[in-house]
Each structure stands twice: as C-alpha cells, then as structure tokens.
N, C-alpha and C positions, 0 to 999 in steps of 0.2 A: 886102244880099246881091247884088243886081244890079250895083251899082257895083263891088264886089270882083270879080265875074265878068266885068266889062267889057262888059256888055250894057245896052241902054237900060232906063230905069225902066219898070216895068210888063211887061217881057218874060216874067217868070216867071208872072204872073197870066194871061197869054194861054194858058198850058198847064196850070196848076195853080190850083185855086180857093182854096187856102189853104196854110199852111205844112205842115199834116199831110199833105195830098195830095202835096206835093213830097217830104216825107220818106219816104212810102210808096213813091213812084216810085223814089227813090234806093235804098231797101232792096231793092226788087224787082230793080233793075238790078245791084246788088252780088251778089245771089243768082244772077242769070243769068250773070254773069261768073264767079262761083265755080264753078257747075256746069260751065261750059265748060272752065275750067281743070282741074277734077277729071277730067272726061271725057278730056281730052287727056293728063293725067298718068297715068291708069290704063288707057289704051287697051290692050286685050288682057289685062288682069288680071281675076281673078275678084273680085267684091265680096262683102260679108258675106252669109251665108245669109239669104234673105228680102229683103235690101237695104233701103235707105231711099229712099222716094219724095220728090219735091219738096214735096208738101204737108206731110209729116212734118217735114222740115228747115225749111221756111218757118215752121211753127208753133213749132218749137224756137227758132229765131232770134228770132222775134217775142216769145216769152216771155222770152228772155234780155235783149233790148233793153228791153222794158217794165220788167222787174225792175231793170235798171241805171239807167234814167231815173227810177224812182220810189223808189229806195233812199235811206234817210237816212244810209247809211254813207259815209264819206269816199271819194272817188275817188282811186285811185293810178295813176300812169302805167304 
C-alpha cells in the first residue's frame, strides 16, 4: 500500500496501528467530506423533520459497509 501511495515503507504504521485502524480513519474522513459537501449543497434549505445526526448516519454507513464486506453474494460494479 505504501509503495502504491509513493510514501516510505512503514509510514502508515507511524499513524495507524493496523489495517483496520487505517480503514476506520478513511471511512471517518469520507464521512467528514460527505457532511461538508452536503452542508454546502443544502445551505439555506430545510432538512427532514427531526433531521439525521452524524451518529445515526455513521452507524448506518458502518452497518452497510460491514454487510457488504461480509456478504457471500457476488459483488457487481
């Protein structure tokens, strides 16, 4: 992974103790960027009644990713 990213060997382990920690950090960053994009796209618009908080969406995404990674069904693009 580090070779493909063009960084020195061991660079990732300086920040993340294992692959799972790296993937969690990536997922959290994707959510952060998504929320920023959605906030910019919906600036001034009313959201759904009651709204969705970050914890709810984070849990939903986590459940979907976990289900996709642990499914025996063939993956389609």
